[in-house]
N, C-alpha and C positions, 0 to 999 in steps of 0.2 A: 572298134573293139570297145567296151565299157571300161573305164578307167581301172575300176577292181580287177578286170581279167586280163587286161593288156600287159605287156612286159613293162618292167620299171624303166623309168627314165635314169636309173642307176642302180645295178642290181649286182654287185660283187658278192658271191657267197663264201665270204670269209669271216673268220671271227676276229675282234679286235685284237691287237697285240701291243704289248707295253715295251718300253725300250729295251729291256732284257729278256722277256719271257711273255709266254701266254698268260693272260690275266684273265681267263674266264671262258666259260662255254658260250657258243654263239647264241644260244637261246636265252640267256641269262637277261633279266631286266637291267642289271647294272653291272658292269665289268669294270674294274678299277685295278690301277697299280697304287700302292700305299707309299710310294717313295716321295714322301712330302717335301724333301729339299730340292727336288728337280723342277723345272719348268713344268706347267701342266697343260694338257690339251684335252677339252672336252669334246667327244664325238657324239652328235645327234644321227642316229641311224631310224630307219623307218619299217623295218623288217629284221627278223632274228637273225637272217643269213646274210645281212649286208656287213661288210667289214671294210677295212682301210687298205687292203691289198698293197699296192706298191708305195702308198703314202705312210703306211706303217713302218717300213724300214727306214725313209726320210725322217720322219718323227724321232725315231730311235737314234739315228744318227746324230741328231740335235739334241739329244739328252732328254727328250719329254717323257714324262709319266702320263699315260694316257688313261682316260675314263670314257667309257661309253655307255650313253642311255638310249634306251629304246623310246623314241618319240611318242608311239601310240599308246603306250602304258605309263609313262614317267608322269611325275608332278611338275609339269612345265611351269605352272603358275607359281609354284614355290620354290623354283630354281634361282639360285643366285647367278645370273648369267654373265655377270661382270667379274666374278671371281677368276676362273681359268685364264690363262696367258693367251691361250690360242682356242677359237672355237672352229670346229670342222662340222659342216653339215653335208650328209650324204644324200643319196638318191633314193627312189621308192616308187611304188606303183600308183601312188596319188598323183593327181594334178594339183599344182599350187592353189589353183583357183577353187578347189573342192572342200572348203572350210566347211560348208553347210554337211556335207556328207562325213567328213573326218574333222571333227571339232578340235583336235590336237593341231591341226595344221594352223588354225586361227591362234592358238595359244604360242605356238611355235614363230609364227609371224611378228607376233607382239614382242617375244624375247628378242628376236632378232632386231627389231627396231631399238629396243631399249639398249642392246650392245652397241648397234650402230650410232645411235645418239650419243654413246659415251666414247665412240672412236677406239674400241677394243678389237683386236686382231680377229678376223672371220676369213675362213677359207671355205668356199661354197662350192659345190660340185653338183652339176646337172640340176635335178631337183631343187637341191639347195641353193644354186645360182637364182632359180625361178623364185623362190620363196623369199630370198634376200631382195631380189628386185621389187617384189611386192610390198616388203617391209619398209623399202625406201620410197615408196609412192608409185612405182610404174606398174606395168601390167604383165600378167603372164596367160598364156592361152595355149589352145592346141592348135599347132601349125599345119599347113598344108602338105609338106614334106615329111615323111618318115625317114630320118637320116640314121642308117644303119651300117656299119662297117668301118673301115679304115679310110679316114678323109683326110686330106693334107689341110693344114692350117694357114690361113692368110693373115700374117700379122700387120696391124696398122702402124702407121708413124708413132703414136703413142706407145704402141706395144713394142717397138723396137728398143726403147729404154726402160722397158719393164721386165720382170722376170718370165713373162710370156714369150720373150724374143727366144728362148731355148726350143720352143715347139715351132718355130716359123719354117714352113714348108714341110714338116713333119707329119707322117700320116698317123692321126691319132684315132682312138677308138670312139666311136659314135654309136649311140643307141637311144633314139629319143624321137618324140613326136612333138611335144611341147616346147615352147620357146618364151622369149620375155623382151620386153622393151629395156633398153638401157636407160637406167634411172637418171634423173637430174642431177648434176653434179659428178656424174661417174664418167671416166674415159673408157670409150671403147677400144679394146686392146687387140682382138681378133675376129676373124669371121670364116665362115665357108660360104660357098655359093647360096646356100640354102638359109643360114643363120647365123645372127651374132653368137660368139663364141666366148668371149672373155671381157670382162670390165673390171675395173678398180676405183677406189677412192685413196688417194694418198698412198702411203706404204702399208696401211694396216688392213685394208679390204682388198681380197681378190676373189672373184668368181669365176668359174669356167663352166662351159656346157659340156665339152667333152671329157673324157675320163682319164685322169691321171693315175687313178687307183688300180686300173686293170691290169692284172699279171696272167701268166699263162692259165693258173687254176681257174680264175675268174672267167677269162674268155672262153675255156672249154665249157663250164657250167652254163655261160650266157648261150653259146651256139646250141648246146644240147637241149636247153630248156624252152629256146624261143625261136628255133628254127624256122617256124611257120610264119614268122613277121618279116622274113628276110624278102624283100620286094624286087630288089636288083642282085642277081647272082644266086649263089646257093650256098647252103652250109659248107659244103666241099670248098667253094671258093674262099669263103670266110677262114676255114682253116687253114688253106694255103697261104692266105694273107697274113695270119697269124705267124706263121714261120718267116715270112719275108718282113714284117713291120714291128712286130711286137718288140722286139730288143731296142730298136730305135726308139719307140715310144716311151718305153720305160725309163730309158736313160735321159730323154728329153724332160720328162715328167719329173723325175729326181732332181734335175738340175733346177727346173723350174720352182718346185715346191722348196727344195733346199735354199735357193736364193732368196726367196720370199721370207722364210724363217730368219736367214741370216740378217737381212736387213730390218726386222724388227728390233734387232738389238738384243 
């Protein structure tokens, strides 16, 4: 399926949320919490209906004021990407390698490189992990396996001593076809039989292919909109798996992201 028509590598249909309240409509180009005294998190999303989902609550619990920018329409070249305390990069319908089709991806890759060069904290999810890998000099491409559903995560020896340890053996939500090579200097933290699933550099950079943001609302919308992409099983099976696995996935995700935020100091 052409990249513009296929399901996103990260498609949570939820609005961005600040630590204490809804901070704007999902379709707005800029959604912000004005609590300047709080630590700040900048979120880059790639479609108006992509939000933080489960991650929003974890940022809230750690006191972050959240600002969300729509990458396709934002002035990324003029963005002070070093200013926020944390940068979160979400998924989208694009392929990380499609900068010629979606020029904002080129600008986004450049700003990720600037932030990484400064060793400023980055949390990258699915497409975000692929864009970040490119920014760090590695490759992203369309893989052979369409990984969809709740898939148990295998944690590497390096992952055992990282925040990703919380998802060891947990069935996490996957919905992607694209993948990445682990960048030079990064540690591979987790895998599935099909793909690498997480990498880090020091305490400040964490990138995951699976979806820590997925909550029940997001998953329901996902299955409803992209049921035709389910190759192994059915929409009914994914719905049953949601009842079986989602609570554990969300709890593991909160623990993972929470530990990562805590270790930032």
